N, C-alpha and C positions, 0 to 999 in steps of 0.2 A: 095759649091754652094747650094743655096736654092732650094728645090723641089718646083717649081713654083705653080703647081695646089693645093697642100696640103696647102701650106702657103697662097696663096690667099684665099683659102676656110676658113681659120681660121680667116683672117682679115675680109672677107666678113661677116662672121657669126657674129662678133661683130659689124660691120658696120650696119648690118640690125637690131640688137638689139639697137643700139643707135639712128637711124633714127626717128626723131619726139620726142625724149625724152626730148628735151629742146626747149621750144617755147618761153618762157618769165620768168617772175618773179615766181619762184617755191619754195621760201623760205621767212621765216619771215623777215620782214623789220621793221625798225623804221625810216620812212621816213619824213623829215622836222620837223618843230617846233611842229607839231602836232602829231608827232610820228605814222604816217599812217602805218598801216601793209598792204601792197600791194600784198602780198602772193596769187597767182592764179588769180589776176586780170589782165585784159589787158589794153592797152592804151584807147581803146574806152569805156570802163566800166568806167575808171577814169575820162575821158572827160564828160561822162553823169552826174557824181556825181558832177563835176565841175560846170556844167551847172545848176544843181538843187540847188546849194548852192551860198552863196555871200560872199563878203569881203575877209578876210584871208583865210577862209576855201577854198573858190572857188579857191584862188591864190594857195594853197597848192595842191588841186587836179589837177590844170592845170599843174603845176610843175611835180606832179606825173606822170600825162598822157605823158608828154613829155619824162620823164625818161624811163618809161615802153615802149614807142616806141623805144627808143634807144636799151633797152634789146632785144626786140623783132626783131629789125633789126640786131642786132649783132648775135642772135641765128639762124636766117636764113642765116646770111653770114657765120656763122661757118659751118653749114650743107652743104651750097654750096661748102666750102673749103673741106669738107670731101668727097663730091661726086667727086670733081676734084682729090683729093688723090686716090679715087679708079680707076678712069681712068688711071692715071699715073702706078698705081699697077698693073694693068691688062695689060699694055703695057710693064711691065717690068722695069719701070723707078722708081725703089725703092727710090732713094734719093729725087726725086721730090714729089713721094708720102709722103714721110716723112716730107718734107717742109710744105706740105699743112694740113697735120694732126696737125702739130705744129701750124700753124695759127688758126685752128679751135679751139684747146684746149686754147689757148691764149685769143682768144676771149670770151670763156666761163669763163676763169679765171679773167677777169675783174670784175666779179660780184661775184664769188664763186669759191671754189676749183672745178677744173674741174672733173666732175663725168661722162660726157657723152663722151667727145673727147679725154681725156688724155689716157685713156685704149688703144685705138686704136694706138696712137702715141707710147706709151710705148711697146706694144706689137711688133709693126713693127721695132722699134728701137732695141729691144733686139733680134729679128730674124736677123737683119743686122748684128748686134754686135757678134753674135755667129757665123756668117758666114764670118767675117773679111770685111764686106761691108760698114762699116762707115769710114768716111774720117777723 
């Protein structure tokens, strides 16, 4: 059986390090036919550029703005899933916590290898596996 306080503390430490680390596009992109690099831009910034340009360039920036909004929405959803996971973990519902950490890392993985949420999933999965708690 897991020693709950120590195990929860290890996961909580990883969780607090992860919160806020993924907010949007934080990697180099080659978006659309204009090969736009959207790294560190948010959807509002892309929309401003779209409004300041015209024609094909504006169209590309509007598309970029929509895509960035999707990334931002998924980043927030992933963090919300991790928050839910921590709630389940604190209640001793380890399998439910694992499920929510999995959702979080899969949301991130839609865009890049999961650097933020996969380590939490993996750590909890390994703890559960070592203690015979995986189904």
